[in-house]
gemmi code that builds the backbone of each chain (N, CA, C; Angstrom):
import gemmi

chains = {
    "A": [
        ("MET", (-2.448, -2.480, 23.224), (-1.623, -1.377, 23.678), (-2.460, -0.353, 24.495)),
        ("VAL", (-3.650, -0.031, 23.972), (-4.482, 0.897, 24.709), (-5.340, 0.114, 25.669)),
        ("LYS", (-5.300, 0.473, 26.915), (-6.031, -0.248, 27.956), (-7.159, 0.532, 28.515)),
        ("LYS", (-7.767, 0.048, 29.592), (-8.926, 0.712, 30.164), (-8.521, 2.038, 30.767)),
        ("ARG", (-9.475, 2.891, 30.985), (-9.214, 4.184, 31.566), (-8.479, 4.027, 32.880)),
        ("GLY", (-7.474, 4.813, 33.078), (-6.757, 4.834, 34.329), (-5.623, 3.860, 34.420)),
        ("GLU", (-5.614, 2.863, 33.513), (-4.485, 1.911, 33.485), (-3.293, 2.523, 32.803)),
        ("GLU", (-2.121, 2.063, 33.181), (-0.899, 2.528, 32.520), (-0.888, 2.064, 31.069)),
        ("VAL", (-0.357, 2.898, 30.201), (-0.233, 2.523, 28.823), (1.218, 2.463, 28.447)),
        ("GLU", (1.617, 1.286, 27.997), (3.003, 1.118, 27.555), (3.132, 1.724, 26.171)),
        ("SER", (4.191, 2.472, 26.000), (4.378, 3.205, 24.746), (5.661, 2.862, 24.101)),
        ("PRO", (5.613, 2.593, 22.798), (6.902, 2.354, 22.076), (7.702, 3.660, 22.096)),
        ("MET", (8.993, 3.536, 22.272), (9.872, 4.718, 22.325), (10.636, 4.888, 21.013)),
        ("VAL", (10.818, 6.083, 20.656), (11.657, 6.374, 19.486), (12.777, 7.295, 19.943)),
        ("ASP", (13.808, 7.396, 19.152), (14.901, 8.276, 19.540), (14.410, 9.711, 19.596)),
        ("VAL", (14.978, 10.445, 20.547), (14.606, 11.846, 20.725), (14.807, 12.620, 19.436)),
        ("GLU", (15.855, 12.262, 18.719), (16.179, 12.992, 17.491), (15.060, 12.836, 16.435)),
        ("ASP", (14.238, 11.837, 16.582), (13.213, 11.584, 15.603), (11.983, 12.534, 15.779)),
        ("VAL", (11.909, 13.211, 16.912), (10.784, 14.066, 17.165), (11.175, 15.513, 16.949)),
        ("PRO", (10.389, 16.273, 16.156), (10.765, 17.661, 15.929), (10.837, 18.433, 17.254)),
        ("GLU", (12.017, 19.016, 17.515), (12.271, 19.652, 18.809), (11.491, 20.871, 19.071)),
        ("MET", (11.167, 21.567, 18.007), (10.548, 22.891, 18.208), (9.225, 22.849, 18.947)),
        ("GLU", (8.607, 21.633, 18.981), (7.288, 21.590, 19.622), (7.314, 20.944, 20.989)),
        ("TYR", (8.490, 20.707, 21.466), (8.646, 20.117, 22.785), (8.170, 21.032, 23.933)),
        ("TRP", (8.290, 22.341, 23.699), (7.912, 23.285, 24.730), (6.415, 23.069, 25.154)),
        ("CYS", (5.606, 22.631, 24.230), (4.209, 22.439, 24.522), (4.074, 21.417, 25.658)),
        ("ILE", (4.812, 20.318, 25.562), (4.751, 19.271, 26.559), (5.146, 19.849, 27.906)),
        ("LEU", (6.240, 20.623, 27.926), (6.719, 21.154, 29.190), (5.695, 22.112, 29.776)),
        ("ALA", (5.079, 22.904, 28.942), (4.095, 23.906, 29.426), (2.904, 23.245, 30.049)),
        ("PHE", (2.543, 22.030, 29.589), (1.364, 21.394, 30.112), (1.667, 20.375, 31.198)),
        ("TYR", (2.910, 20.252, 31.559), (3.319, 19.205, 32.493), (2.476, 19.197, 33.780)),
        ("ASP", (2.362, 20.398, 34.357), (1.657, 20.433, 35.626), (0.218, 20.062, 35.491)),
        ("GLU", (-0.413, 20.512, 34.414), (-1.803, 20.169, 34.228), (-1.985, 18.695, 33.955)),
        ("LEU", (-1.057, 18.136, 33.193), (-1.134, 16.713, 32.848), (-1.063, 15.838, 34.077)),
        ("THR", (-0.348, 16.277, 35.065), (-0.224, 15.502, 36.313), (-1.589, 15.266, 36.913)),
        ("TYR", (-2.509, 16.184, 36.636), (-3.821, 16.036, 37.270), (-4.868, 15.403, 36.342)),
        ("ALA", (-4.441, 15.080, 35.133), (-5.381, 14.484, 34.206), (-5.729, 13.081, 34.717)),
        ("LYS", (-6.983, 12.828, 34.998), (-7.356, 11.534, 35.639), (-7.627, 10.433, 34.643)),
        ("GLU", (-8.149, 10.823, 33.484), (-8.596, 9.807, 32.561), (-7.823, 9.901, 31.236)),
        ("LEU", (-7.624, 8.729, 30.654), (-7.030, 8.753, 29.317), (-8.107, 9.047, 28.281)),
        ("TYR", (-7.691, 9.737, 27.242), (-8.655, 10.095, 26.212), (-8.740, 8.976, 25.189)),
        ("VAL", (-9.520, 7.953, 25.543), (-9.653, 6.811, 24.607), (-11.141, 6.490, 24.531)),
        ("THR", (-11.710, 6.648, 23.340), (-13.119, 6.355, 23.153), (-13.289, 4.899, 22.824)),
        ("GLU", (-14.529, 4.419, 22.922), (-14.809, 3.052, 22.538), (-14.414, 2.748, 21.087)),
        ("GLU", (-14.691, 3.791, 20.268), (-14.396, 3.613, 18.844), (-12.861, 3.408, 18.673)),
        ("GLU", (-12.098, 4.166, 19.451), (-10.666, 4.040, 19.279), (-10.152, 2.683, 19.792)),
        ("ARG", (-10.783, 2.201, 20.856), (-10.374, 0.925, 21.398), (-10.644, -0.187, 20.400)),
        ("GLN", (-11.752, -0.042, 19.666), (-12.138, -1.096, 18.733), (-11.448, -0.899, 17.371)),
        ("SER", (-10.692, 0.145, 17.199), (-10.136, 0.483, 15.895), (-8.892, -0.358, 15.628)),
        ("ALA", (-8.348, -0.181, 14.436), (-7.202, -0.980, 14.016), (-5.911, -0.224, 14.359)),
        ("PHE", (-5.973, 0.794, 15.157), (-4.787, 1.615, 15.288), (-3.676, 0.908, 16.084)),
        ("THR", (-4.042, 0.022, 17.025), (-2.975, -0.695, 17.700), (-2.254, -1.664, 16.737)),
        ("ASP", (-2.965, -2.220, 15.789), (-2.325, -3.045, 14.790), (-1.356, -2.212, 13.919)),
        ("LEU", (-1.816, -1.018, 13.616), (-0.968, -0.144, 12.810), (0.365, 0.183, 13.554)),
        ("LEU", (0.251, 0.510, 14.820), (1.433, 0.835, 15.593), (2.331, -0.410, 15.696)),
        ("LYS", (1.690, -1.580, 15.925), (2.488, -2.802, 16.061), (3.242, -3.092, 14.764)),
        ("ASP", (2.550, -2.907, 13.643), (3.208, -3.113, 12.339), (4.352, -2.213, 12.146)),
        ("MET", (4.197, -0.920, 12.538), (5.295, 0.037, 12.345), (6.478, -0.358, 13.235)),
        ("LEU", (6.187, -0.776, 14.449), (7.258, -1.203, 15.331), (8.010, -2.406, 14.767)),
        ("GLU", (7.237, -3.427, 14.317), (7.866, -4.668, 13.807), (8.663, -4.422, 12.565)),
        ("ARG", (8.241, -3.416, 11.777), (8.974, -3.120, 10.526), (10.105, -2.072, 10.759)),
        ("GLY", (10.271, -1.650, 11.990), (11.358, -0.774, 12.339), (11.225, 0.630, 11.738)),
        ("ILE", (9.987, 1.096, 11.622), (9.773, 2.431, 11.069), (9.636, 3.437, 12.202)),
        ("PRO", (10.530, 4.388, 12.303), (10.471, 5.347, 13.396), (9.209, 6.241, 13.340)),
        ("PHE", (8.597, 6.440, 14.451), (7.375, 7.287, 14.479), (7.223, 7.897, 15.852)),
        ("TRP", (6.329, 8.849, 15.895), (5.940, 9.483, 17.227), (4.455, 9.789, 17.131)),
        ("TYR", (3.947, 10.334, 18.212), (2.525, 10.665, 18.272), (2.312, 12.152, 18.138)),
        ("THR", (1.252, 12.557, 17.457), (0.883, 13.939, 17.292), (-0.502, 14.157, 17.770)),
        ("VAL", (-0.642, 15.137, 18.663), (-1.962, 15.561, 19.115), (-2.366, 16.697, 18.197)),
        ("LEU", (-3.530, 16.563, 17.526), (-3.931, 17.595, 16.588), (-5.460, 17.766, 16.601)),
        ("PRO", (-5.839, 18.982, 16.213), (-7.320, 19.263, 16.299), (-8.091, 18.541, 15.218)),
        ("GLU", (-9.348, 18.266, 15.553), (-10.238, 17.686, 14.559), (-10.368, 18.632, 13.404)),
        ("LYS", (-10.558, 18.032, 12.207), (-10.738, 18.924, 11.071), (-12.060, 19.737, 11.258)),
        ("GLU", (-12.068, 20.904, 10.639), (-13.218, 21.814, 10.836), (-14.530, 21.136, 10.438)),
        ("GLU", (-14.502, 20.426, 9.308), (-15.755, 19.828, 8.845), (-16.256, 18.738, 9.766)),
        ("GLU", (-15.280, 18.028, 10.373), (-15.672, 16.991, 11.297), (-16.336, 17.566, 12.521)),
        ("GLU", (-15.724, 18.686, 12.964), (-16.220, 19.375, 14.158), (-17.665, 19.847, 13.932)),
        ("LYS", (-17.912, 20.400, 12.711), (-19.264, 20.882, 12.374), (-20.225, 19.717, 12.338)),
        ("GLU", (-19.743, 18.646, 11.738), (-20.615, 17.444, 11.578), (-20.968, 16.895, 12.957)),
        ("ARG", (-19.975, 16.844, 13.844), (-20.161, 16.299, 15.192), (-21.156, 17.176, 15.965)),
        ("LYS", (-21.015, 18.495, 15.840), (-21.913, 19.412, 16.549), (-23.307, 19.304, 15.969)),
        ("GLY", (-23.392, 19.115, 14.646), (-24.701, 18.941, 14.015), (-25.425, 17.701, 14.507)),
        ("GLU", (-24.628, 16.613, 14.600), (-25.173, 15.358, 15.073), (-25.679, 15.481, 16.526)),
        ("ARG", (-24.916, 16.274, 17.327), (-25.289, 16.382, 18.728), (-26.624, 17.122, 18.810)),
        ("ARG", (-26.803, 18.147, 17.944), (-28.070, 18.915, 18.000), (-29.248, 18.040, 17.604)),
        ("GLU", (-28.986, 17.128, 16.575), (-30.076, 16.231, 16.165), (-30.457, 15.302, 17.268)),
    ],
    "B": [
        ("MET", (-5.798, 26.855, 32.085), (-4.685, 26.917, 31.129), (-4.845, 28.192, 30.278)),
        ("ARG", (-4.020, 29.140, 30.510), (-4.111, 30.396, 29.771), (-3.349, 30.282, 28.464)),
        ("GLY", (-3.833, 31.063, 27.480), (-3.109, 31.172, 26.256), (-3.371, 30.034, 25.257)),
        ("VAL", (-4.284, 29.128, 25.618), (-4.567, 28.042, 24.678), (-5.868, 28.392, 23.998)),
        ("SER", (-5.786, 29.001, 22.831), (-6.991, 29.365, 22.116), (-6.938, 28.888, 20.660)),
        ("GLU", (-5.742, 28.908, 20.077), (-5.606, 28.519, 18.659), (-5.300, 27.002, 18.597)),
        ("PRO", (-5.946, 26.272, 17.701), (-5.615, 24.875, 17.495), (-4.170, 24.717, 17.018)),
        ("TYR", (-3.430, 23.802, 17.550), (-2.072, 23.554, 17.155), (-1.775, 22.093, 17.406)),
        ("ARG", (-0.554, 21.711, 17.056), (-0.099, 20.312, 17.212), (0.924, 20.155, 18.306)),
        ("VAL", (0.850, 19.001, 18.934), (1.830, 18.642, 19.987), (2.434, 17.310, 19.606)),
        ("ASN", (3.740, 17.231, 19.515), (4.417, 16.022, 19.189), (5.027, 15.412, 20.456)),
        ("THR", (4.947, 14.111, 20.601), (5.497, 13.419, 21.754), (5.805, 11.970, 21.373)),
        ("LYS", (6.812, 11.427, 22.047), (7.107, 10.008, 21.807), (6.345, 9.092, 22.708)),
        ("SER", (5.533, 9.657, 23.586), (4.807, 8.858, 24.558), (3.301, 8.827, 24.198)),
        ("LEU", (2.753, 7.619, 24.046), (1.298, 7.516, 23.753), (0.534, 8.036, 24.962)),
        ("ASP", (1.011, 7.732, 26.155), (0.295, 8.158, 27.345), (0.204, 9.713, 27.372)),
        ("VAL", (1.290, 10.394, 27.125), (1.264, 11.835, 27.124), (0.350, 12.334, 26.011)),
        ("ALA", (0.414, 11.691, 24.840), (-0.458, 12.098, 23.711), (-1.907, 12.030, 24.057)),
        ("LEU", (-2.327, 10.922, 24.638), (-3.741, 10.691, 24.992), (-4.184, 11.678, 26.076)),
        ("ARG", (-3.330, 11.912, 27.038), (-3.685, 12.821, 28.111), (-3.716, 14.252, 27.615)),
        ("THR", (-2.821, 14.600, 26.730), (-2.790, 15.934, 26.194), (-4.052, 16.220, 25.338)),
        ("ALA", (-4.425, 15.193, 24.529), (-5.637, 15.366, 23.732), (-6.848, 15.575, 24.612)),
        ("LYS", (-6.918, 14.810, 25.670), (-8.015, 14.918, 26.630), (-8.056, 16.312, 27.238)),
        ("LEU", (-6.882, 16.766, 27.689), (-6.749, 18.047, 28.344), (-7.115, 19.211, 27.418)),
        ("LEU", (-6.571, 19.159, 26.220), (-6.804, 20.241, 25.236), (-8.304, 20.280, 24.858)),
        ("THR", (-8.913, 19.157, 24.754), (-10.327, 19.095, 24.431), (-11.156, 19.752, 25.539)),
        ("GLN", (-10.713, 19.485, 26.788), (-11.412, 20.065, 27.949), (-11.218, 21.570, 28.018)),
        ("LYS", (-10.017, 22.001, 27.686), (-9.639, 23.356, 27.923), (-9.891, 24.306, 26.765)),
        ("THR", (-10.151, 23.770, 25.583), (-10.460, 24.617, 24.436), (-11.826, 24.220, 23.863)),
        ("LYS", (-12.247, 24.952, 22.841), (-13.528, 24.657, 22.226), (-13.355, 23.690, 21.031)),
        ("VAL", (-12.196, 23.148, 20.876), (-11.880, 22.288, 19.734), (-11.632, 20.876, 20.288)),
        ("ARG", (-12.083, 19.840, 19.525), (-11.816, 18.481, 19.942), (-10.488, 18.081, 19.339)),
        ("TYR", (-9.605, 17.534, 20.215), (-8.310, 17.074, 19.741), (-8.262, 15.532, 19.601)),
        ("THR", (-7.532, 15.059, 18.631), (-7.352, 13.617, 18.436), (-5.871, 13.288, 18.393)),
        ("VAL", (-5.560, 11.992, 18.388), (-4.157, 11.581, 18.344), (-3.836, 10.924, 16.992)),
        ("GLY", (-2.731, 11.275, 16.442), (-2.291, 10.662, 15.196), (-0.906, 10.095, 15.330)),
        ("VAL", (-0.484, 9.333, 14.333), (0.901, 8.807, 14.345), (1.617, 9.534, 13.184)),
        ("SER", (2.844, 9.966, 13.524), (3.638, 10.724, 12.550), (4.924, 10.037, 12.205)),
        ("THR", (5.394, 10.210, 10.958), (6.695, 9.640, 10.556), (7.210, 10.403, 9.381)),
        ("ARG", (8.487, 10.278, 9.145), (9.078, 10.790, 7.914), (9.944, 9.722, 7.304)),
        ("ASN", (9.620, 8.474, 7.649), (10.321, 7.321, 7.102), (9.419, 6.347, 6.407)),
        ("MET", (8.205, 6.797, 6.093), (7.242, 5.896, 5.421), (6.224, 6.757, 4.707)),
        ("LEU", (5.722, 6.272, 3.570), (4.777, 7.028, 2.788), (3.330, 6.745, 3.241)),
        ("MET", (2.573, 7.789, 3.466), (1.129, 7.625, 3.825), (0.351, 8.600, 2.994)),
        ("PHE", (-0.693, 8.133, 2.336), (-1.579, 8.959, 1.489), (-2.942, 9.132, 2.109)),
        ("ASP", (-3.559, 10.243, 1.829), (-4.973, 10.457, 2.213), (-5.818, 10.464, 0.926)),
        ("PHE", (-6.852, 9.716, 0.932), (-7.794, 9.765, -0.154), (-9.157, 10.240, 0.397)),
        ("ASP", (-9.386, 11.558, 0.331), (-10.639, 12.072, 0.807), (-11.681, 11.937, -0.262)),
        ("ILE", (-12.653, 11.052, 0.025), (-13.582, 10.640, -1.022), (-14.799, 11.546, -1.153)),
        ("SER", (-15.398, 11.853, -0.055), (-16.711, 12.492, -0.109), (-16.953, 13.303, 1.146)),
        ("LYS", (-17.695, 14.390, 1.009), (-18.021, 15.148, 2.222), (-19.122, 14.432, 3.035)),
        ("ARG", (-19.832, 13.554, 2.344), (-20.846, 12.806, 3.055), (-20.226, 11.582, 3.675)),
        ("ARG", (-20.520, 11.337, 4.911), (-19.846, 10.258, 5.645), (-20.078, 8.890, 5.006)),
        ("LEU", (-18.955, 8.228, 4.658), (-18.969, 6.839, 4.204), (-19.953, 6.554, 3.089)),
        ("ARG", (-20.141, 7.557, 2.233), (-20.946, 7.328, 1.019), (-20.029, 7.577, -0.174)),
        ("PHE", (-19.653, 6.485, -0.808), (-18.753, 6.562, -1.930), (-19.357, 5.845, -3.141)),
        ("SER", (-18.844, 6.248, -4.308), (-19.208, 5.439, -5.488), (-18.213, 4.323, -5.591)),
        ("ARG", (-18.709, 3.239, -6.157), (-17.814, 2.071, -6.318), (-16.606, 2.427, -7.237)),
        ("ARG", (-16.891, 3.276, -8.208), (-15.817, 3.663, -9.119), (-14.677, 4.354, -8.362)),
        ("ARG", (-15.060, 5.233, -7.431), (-14.003, 5.932, -6.658), (-13.234, 5.020, -5.755)),
        ("VAL", (-13.987, 4.077, -5.110), (-13.294, 3.117, -4.215), (-12.370, 2.234, -5.051)),
        ("ASN", (-12.818, 1.816, -6.253), (-11.970, 1.030, -7.101), (-10.704, 1.796, -7.512)),
        ("LEU", (-10.915, 3.093, -7.780), (-9.753, 3.946, -8.122), (-8.710, 4.021, -6.986)),
        ("VAL", (-9.221, 4.152, -5.764), (-8.342, 4.183, -4.602), (-7.524, 2.913, -4.490)),
        ("VAL", (-8.215, 1.769, -4.646), (-7.520, 0.473, -4.544), (-6.525, 0.353, -5.662)),
        ("MET", (-6.947, 0.739, -6.846), (-6.068, 0.608, -8.027), (-4.797, 1.411, -7.836)),
        ("PHE", (-4.923, 2.669, -7.468), (-3.756, 3.525, -7.298), (-2.861, 3.062, -6.118)),
        ("THR", (-3.510, 2.584, -5.059), (-2.715, 2.095, -3.928), (-1.853, 0.909, -4.387)),
        ("ARG", (-2.513, -0.011, -5.130), (-1.770, -1.174, -5.622), (-0.655, -0.762, -6.588)),
        ("ALA", (-0.912, 0.231, -7.443), (0.100, 0.717, -8.371), (1.280, 1.326, -7.625)),
        ("PHE", (1.033, 2.103, -6.623), (2.113, 2.707, -5.847), (2.914, 1.610, -5.104)),
        ("ALA", (2.191, 0.642, -4.572), (2.877, -0.405, -3.865), (3.769, -1.208, -4.795)),
        ("ASP", (3.268, -1.439, -6.015), (4.126, -2.094, -7.035), (5.390, -1.265, -7.325)),
        ("MET", (5.161, 0.029, -7.517), (6.252, 0.922, -7.819), (7.286, 0.927, -6.715)),
        ("LEU", (6.854, 0.888, -5.481), (7.753, 0.927, -4.354), (8.262, -0.472, -3.969)),
        ("ALA", (7.731, -1.473, -4.632), (8.082, -2.866, -4.332), (7.859, -3.160, -2.836)),
        ("CYS", (6.631, -2.885, -2.374), (6.338, -3.142, -0.960), (4.857, -3.504, -0.761)),
        ("ASP", (4.483, -3.926, 0.411), (3.085, -4.164, 0.734), (2.420, -2.842, 1.161)),
        ("ALA", (1.122, -2.843, 1.120), (0.392, -1.626, 1.559), (-0.872, -2.028, 2.294)),
        ("THR", (-1.359, -1.103, 3.117), (-2.666, -1.323, 3.799), (-3.499, -0.093, 3.594)),
        ("LEU", (-4.775, -0.357, 3.285), (-5.726, 0.733, 3.118), (-6.598, 0.788, 4.370)),
        ("TYR", (-6.670, 1.921, 5.012), (-7.558, 2.101, 6.187), (-8.734, 2.999, 5.775)),
        ("LEU", (-9.839, 2.764, 6.457), (-11.008, 3.597, 6.232), (-11.354, 4.313, 7.494)),
        ("THR", (-11.638, 5.586, 7.370), (-12.104, 6.406, 8.490), (-13.266, 7.251, 8.022)),
        ("PRO", (-13.949, 8.001, 8.870), (-15.006, 8.863, 8.405), (-14.547, 9.924, 7.454)),
        ("ARG", (-13.224, 10.127, 7.349), (-12.675, 11.162, 6.489), (-12.348, 10.617, 5.102)),
        ("GLY", (-12.351, 9.289, 4.931), (-11.989, 8.718, 3.652), (-11.060, 7.556, 3.830)),
        ("PHE", (-10.283, 7.295, 2.784), (-9.334, 6.200, 2.836), (-7.913, 6.731, 3.086)),
        ("HIS", (-7.094, 5.871, 3.731), (-5.702, 6.254, 4.004), (-4.816, 5.090, 3.638)),
        ("ALA", (-3.856, 5.334, 2.795), (-2.970, 4.243, 2.345), (-1.640, 4.363, 3.091)),
        ("VAL", (-1.193, 3.211, 3.578), (0.083, 3.139, 4.287), (0.943, 2.178, 3.484)),
        ("PHE", (2.150, 2.607, 3.083), (3.056, 1.806, 2.248), (4.178, 1.305, 3.172)),
        ("TRP", (4.239, -0.035, 3.315), (5.103, -0.622, 4.301), (6.577, -0.723, 3.779)),
        ("LYS", (7.217, 0.393, 3.717), (8.585, 0.447, 3.284), (9.308, 1.522, 4.063)),
        ("ARG", (10.343, 1.180, 4.717), (11.140, 2.199, 5.437), (12.044, 2.896, 4.460)),
        ("VAL", (11.916, 4.192, 4.420), (12.755, 5.004, 3.552), (13.518, 6.058, 4.371)),
        ("THR", (14.536, 6.608, 3.761), (15.248, 7.708, 4.456), (14.419, 8.985, 4.312)),
        ("GLU", (14.773, 9.970, 5.099), (14.034, 11.248, 5.028), (14.149, 11.830, 3.647)),
        ("GLU", (15.304, 11.731, 3.045), (15.543, 12.304, 1.693), (14.688, 11.546, 0.675)),
        ("GLU", (14.638, 10.238, 0.761), (13.828, 9.384, -0.135), (12.340, 9.770, 0.033)),
        ("TRP", (11.986, 9.924, 1.297), (10.601, 10.274, 1.621), (10.196, 11.618, 0.924)),
        ("ARG", (11.063, 12.606, 1.031), (10.793, 13.891, 0.386), (10.678, 13.742, -1.111)),
        ("ASN", (11.645, 13.024, -1.701), (11.610, 12.839, -3.157), (10.370, 12.133, -3.631)),
        ("LEU", (9.924, 11.118, -2.851), (8.724, 10.384, -3.212), (7.501, 11.301, -3.183)),
        ("ILE", (7.415, 12.131, -2.201), (6.249, 13.022, -2.094), (6.249, 14.035, -3.219)),
        ("VAL", (7.430, 14.592, -3.482), (7.523, 15.606, -4.552), (7.126, 14.992, -5.902)),
        ("SER", (7.651, 13.751, -6.166), (7.307, 13.127, -7.394), (5.838, 12.720, -7.499)),
        ("THR", (5.285, 12.362, -6.331), (3.837, 11.987, -6.289), (2.996, 13.210, -6.638)),
        ("ILE", (3.385, 14.350, -6.077), (2.642, 15.598, -6.350), (2.734, 15.929, -7.832)),
        ("GLU", (3.884, 15.719, -8.418), (4.090, 16.019, -9.852), (3.231, 15.098, -10.692)),
        ("VAL", (3.227, 13.835, -10.342), (2.418, 12.852, -11.111), (0.927, 13.206, -10.981)),
        ("THR", (0.551, 13.581, -9.780), (-0.867, 13.877, -9.547), (-1.350, 15.051, -10.374)),
        ("SER", (-0.468, 16.030, -10.567), (-0.844, 17.193, -11.348), (-1.096, 16.849, -12.819)),
        ("LYS", (-0.537, 15.710, -13.261), (-0.714, 15.336, -14.660), (-1.793, 14.273, -14.856)),
        ("ASP", (-2.255, 13.705, -13.772), (-3.224, 12.588, -13.870), (-4.560, 13.026, -13.240)),
        ("GLU", (-5.519, 13.239, -14.102), (-6.799, 13.783, -13.641), (-7.534, 12.828, -12.664)),
        ("ARG", (-7.444, 11.540, -12.947), (-8.139, 10.554, -12.089), (-7.522, 10.517, -10.682)),
        ("LEU", (-6.185, 10.504, -10.662), (-5.507, 10.500, -9.363), (-5.801, 11.790, -8.606)),
        ("ARG", (-5.815, 12.902, -9.372), (-6.075, 14.223, -8.755), (-7.488, 14.256, -8.148)),
        ("SER", (-8.379, 13.471, -8.723), (-9.772, 13.517, -8.198), (-9.922, 12.812, -6.889)),
        ("ILE", (-8.936, 12.030, -6.468), (-9.128, 11.244, -5.225), (-8.018, 11.471, -4.192)),
        ("LEU", (-6.781, 11.799, -4.678), (-5.659, 11.940, -3.754), (-5.666, 13.339, -3.107)),
        ("ASP", (-5.511, 13.384, -1.826), (-5.497, 14.682, -1.143), (-4.069, 15.273, -1.216)),
        ("VAL", (-3.852, 16.090, -2.209), (-2.488, 16.652, -2.457), (-2.154, 17.612, -1.326)),
        ("LYS", (-3.149, 18.301, -0.808), (-2.829, 19.256, 0.272), (-2.227, 18.561, 1.481)),
        ("HIS", (-2.651, 17.336, 1.716), (-2.083, 16.556, 2.807), (-0.579, 16.313, 2.579)),
        ("LEU", (-0.223, 16.021, 1.345), (1.180, 15.781, 0.963), (2.002, 17.074, 1.063)),
        ("GLU", (1.398, 18.181, 0.574), (2.087, 19.474, 0.627), (2.329, 19.887, 2.092)),
        ("ALA", (1.340, 19.675, 2.906), (1.489, 19.967, 4.327), (2.565, 19.137, 4.966)),
        ("ALA", (2.647, 17.832, 4.562), (3.674, 16.953, 5.098), (5.059, 17.466, 4.682)),
        ("LEU", (5.176, 17.967, 3.477), (6.476, 18.466, 3.057), (6.874, 19.706, 3.842)),
        ("ARG", (5.895, 20.571, 4.078), (6.179, 21.799, 4.835), (6.599, 21.458, 6.278)),
        ("ARG", (5.880, 20.476, 6.892), (6.194, 20.162, 8.272), (7.404, 19.281, 8.405)),
        ("GLY", (7.656, 18.504, 7.402), (8.802, 17.539, 7.431), (8.382, 16.197, 7.968)),
        ("TYR", (7.095, 15.972, 8.127), (6.605, 14.650, 8.493), (5.159, 14.525, 8.105)),
        ("VAL", (4.674, 13.283, 8.019), (3.277, 13.026, 7.620), (2.549, 12.440, 8.840)),
        ("THR", (1.308, 12.819, 9.029), (0.531, 12.343, 10.200), (-0.715, 11.654, 9.705)),
        ("LEU", (-1.042, 10.521, 10.329), (-2.274, 9.831, 10.120), (-3.097, 9.800, 11.411)),
        ("ARG", (-4.308, 10.343, 11.354), (-5.120, 10.303, 12.563), (-5.537, 8.915, 12.923)),
        ("LEU", (-5.570, 8.595, 14.197), (-5.757, 7.212, 14.634), (-7.166, 6.895, 15.070)),
        ("ASN", (-8.027, 7.893, 15.191), (-9.333, 7.587, 15.727), (-10.244, 7.044, 14.608)),
        ("GLN", (-11.041, 6.112, 14.992), (-12.021, 5.456, 14.125), (-11.407, 4.876, 12.885)),
        ("LEU", (-10.211, 4.309, 13.108), (-9.478, 3.645, 12.014), (-10.014, 2.238, 11.785)),
        ("CYS", (-10.252, 1.898, 10.567), (-10.733, 0.541, 10.243), (-9.900, -0.003, 9.091)),
        ("LYS", (-9.433, -1.243, 9.197), (-8.569, -1.769, 8.143), (-9.459, -2.165, 6.969)),
        ("TYR", (-9.298, -1.571, 5.815), (-10.192, -1.877, 4.684), (-9.597, -2.987, 3.820)),
        ("ALA", (-8.308, -2.890, 3.527), (-7.666, -3.912, 2.657), (-6.176, -4.016, 2.842)),
        ("ASP", (-5.657, -5.191, 2.672), (-4.244, -5.429, 2.616), (-3.856, -5.695, 1.196)),
        ("ILE", (-2.766, -5.077, 0.781), (-2.293, -5.314, -0.601), (-0.892, -5.895, -0.511)),
        ("ALA", (-0.733, -7.147, -0.927), (0.587, -7.803, -0.850), (0.831, -8.613, -2.115)),
        ("GLY", (1.980, -8.381, -2.706), (2.301, -9.142, -3.954), (1.304, -8.912, -5.077)),
        ("GLY", (0.723, -7.732, -5.122), (-0.274, -7.424, -6.167), (-1.620, -7.902, -5.875)),
        ("GLU", (-1.810, -8.737, -4.832), (-3.098, -9.256, -4.440), (-3.797, -8.308, -3.432)),
        ("VAL", (-5.119, -8.180, -3.580), (-5.877, -7.290, -2.723), (-6.813, -8.136, -1.854)),
        ("LYS", (-6.651, -7.989, -0.517), (-7.562, -8.724, 0.395), (-8.405, -7.656, 1.112)),
        ("VAL", (-9.732, -7.674, 0.808), (-10.626, -6.695, 1.416), (-11.222, -7.320, 2.676)),
        ("TYR", (-11.297, -6.558, 3.770), (-11.886, -7.071, 4.996), (-13.403, -6.757, 4.956)),
        ("PRO", (-14.247, -7.813, 5.000), (-15.690, -7.642, 4.802), (-16.343, -6.771, 5.887)),
        ("GLU", (-15.856, -6.840, 7.120), (-16.487, -6.022, 8.171), (-16.346, -4.538, 7.932)),
        ("CYS", (-15.236, -4.149, 7.251), (-15.028, -2.735, 6.947), (-15.778, -2.357, 5.658)),
        ("GLU", (-15.772, -3.260, 4.736), (-16.490, -3.075, 3.483), (-17.986, -2.797, 3.797)),
        ("GLY", (-18.460, -3.474, 4.823), (-19.900, -3.301, 5.206), (-20.229, -1.939, 5.729)),
        ("MET", (-19.166, -1.171, 6.104), (-19.423, 0.176, 6.677), (-19.728, 1.207, 5.545)),
        ("ILE", (-19.407, 0.821, 4.317), (-19.574, 1.796, 3.220), (-20.998, 1.720, 2.653)),
        ("ALA", (-21.607, 2.905, 2.535), (-22.911, 2.973, 1.919), (-22.643, 3.455, 0.459)),
        ("TYR", (-22.630, 2.545, -0.496), (-22.339, 2.935, -1.839), (-23.464, 3.770, -2.450)),
        ("GLU", (-23.010, 4.749, -3.253), (-24.059, 5.600, -3.912), (-24.583, 4.888, -5.129)),
    ],
}
model = gemmi.Model(1)
for chain_id, residues in chains.items():
    chain = gemmi.Chain(chain_id)
    for i, (resn, *xyz) in enumerate(residues, 1):
        res = gemmi.Residue()
        res.name, res.seqid = resn, gemmi.SeqId(i, " ")
        for name, pos in zip(("N", "CA", "C"), xyz):
            atom = gemmi.Atom()
            atom.name, atom.element = name, gemmi.Element(name[0])
            atom.pos, atom.b_iso = gemmi.Position(*pos), 0.0
            res.add_atom(atom)
        chain.add_residue(res)
    model.add_chain(chain)
structure = gemmi.Structure()
structure.add_model(model)
structure.setup_entities()
């Protein structure tokens, strides 16, 4: 499902009612900026991960879902910055 | 992008939009954003094992597997255990209604408060946050399938097992 940078990504669709509406404004606010985003945010680790299998399983089992963009946990962020310094 | 300073969540039904938004927010803020999958029709648990990356005791890993199998038995469904740098994540393959989902989480929190061993591994804050938001989220980055649990049998994937540095 996740392809190389720049390639189109096909996404499973869920009913609009399944996504909490209160946070839709965020998408609209960023629309213009997103138009100029050149690269997909997909790391090598993510490409090699099991997450496409997870999404496939959820689709095949008919479980409604959507995607959430969320910040890294604070401790991960600290760890990552620490690793970079090392 | 003005006004983007506090970390927050963005929900979308498009993986493309999610990935691009994460990229953009990471560029525009001082926080790294990742993409997760959210649902309110399936049970997902977090088992945060240790602050040290991928260093667990065998006893705690066995506890995680044991409780995941017990919950799968209770729900009469299969389950999958994923491993990430944050710990283990259990996914229970059963579609439930939103009401059933809420009841299951409430009862799990109640059970956890009475069971010291479960309390020592299950991230109850994750469940409480899911109740508040009305959905549960599993981060998708660096996900590795650790074990499948089906019909009471546990199949551990050796390549993921090899990532753990046991204490």
